[in-house]
C-alpha positions in Angstrom: 0.0 0.0 0.0 1.0 3.6 -0.4 -0.1 7.2 -0.1 0.2 10.3 -2.1 0.1 13.9 -0.8 -2.4 15.6 -3.1 -2.9 18.9 -1.3 -0.5 20.9 0.8 -1.6 24.0 2.7 1.5 26.2 3.1 2.0 28.5 6.1 1.0 31.6 4.1 -2.4 30.1 3.3 -1.6 29.1 -0.3 -2.8 25.6 -1.2 -0.7 23.5 -3.6 -2.7 20.9 -5.4 -1.7 17.8 -7.4 -1.9 19.8 -10.6 1.4 21.5 -9.6 3.1 18.5 -8.1 4.8 15.8 -10.2 3.1 12.4 -10.2 6.0 10.9 -8.3 6.4 13.8 -5.9 5.3 13.1 -2.3 4.2 9.5 -3.3 5.3 6.9 -0.8 5.1 3.1 -0.2 4.6 1.7 3.2 2.4 2.4 6.3 -0.1 5.2 5.6 -0.1 8.0 8.1 -3.4 8.9 9.8 -5.0 12.3 10.5 -2.8 14.0 13.1 0.4 12.4 12.2 3.5 14.5 11.3 5.3 13.7 8.0 8.0 15.2 6.0 7.0 16.6 2.5 8.7 18.3 -0.3 7.2 21.3 -2.2 8.8 23.9 -4.4 12.3 22.8 -3.5 11.7 22.9 0.2 11.4 20.0 2.7 9.3 20.6 5.7 7.2 18.9 8.3 3.4 18.8 7.8 0.4 17.5 9.7 -2.0 15.1 8.0 -5.4 16.8 8.1 -7.5 14.5 5.9 -7.5 11.3 4.0 -6.8 8.4 6.4 -8.6 8.1 9.7 -7.5 5.7 12.5 -8.9 2.2 12.1 -9.7 2.6 8.4 -9.1 -0.5 6.2 -7.9 -0.1 2.6 -7.8 -2.6 -0.2 -4.3 -4.1 -1.1 -2.5 -2.0 -3.7 -4.5 1.1 -2.9 -2.8 4.5 -3.1 -4.5 6.7 -0.5 -4.7 10.5 -1.2 -3.8 12.7 1.8 -4.1 16.4 2.5 -1.5 18.0 4.8 -0.9 21.4 6.4 2.6 22.8 6.9 3.5 23.1 10.6 3.0 26.7 11.6 -0.1 27.4 9.5 -2.4 29.5 11.7 -6.0 28.0 11.5 -7.3 31.6 11.1 -5.4 32.1 7.9 -7.7 32.1 4.8 -6.7 29.4 2.4 -6.0 30.4 -1.2 -6.5 27.9 -4.0 -4.9 28.1 -7.4 -8.2 28.9 -9.1 -8.4 32.2 -7.2 -11.2 31.3 -4.7 -10.6 31.8 -1.0 -11.7 29.5 1.7 -12.2 31.8 4.8 -12.5 29.9 8.1 -15.8 30.4 10.0 -15.9 32.9 12.8 
C-alpha cells in the first residue's frame, strides 16, 4: 500500500494541489499516516514537516495495492489564515 500527498496548505495560506506536483512527488510506499500524524513533505524545492489533516482516519481499512490520497498542512499554519486555492477562490475559516 502507499499514499500520495495531493494537497499541501502552506504557512502563508496558499494551497498547492496535485496539478502543480509531479506524479512521483510526495508519493510513498509503506504504512499510511493517519490524521494528526506529522510527516516530511517536499514542495517547491523545500522539505518541511506537515500534519495530515485529511485522507486516512485511524482504524480505516484499505484494499491491497491502494494509493491513499492525503491532505496536509505545513506546521505553523495559523488556523485563522484564509486558504488560497490556485483557481483564485478563497476559503475563509468560519468565525
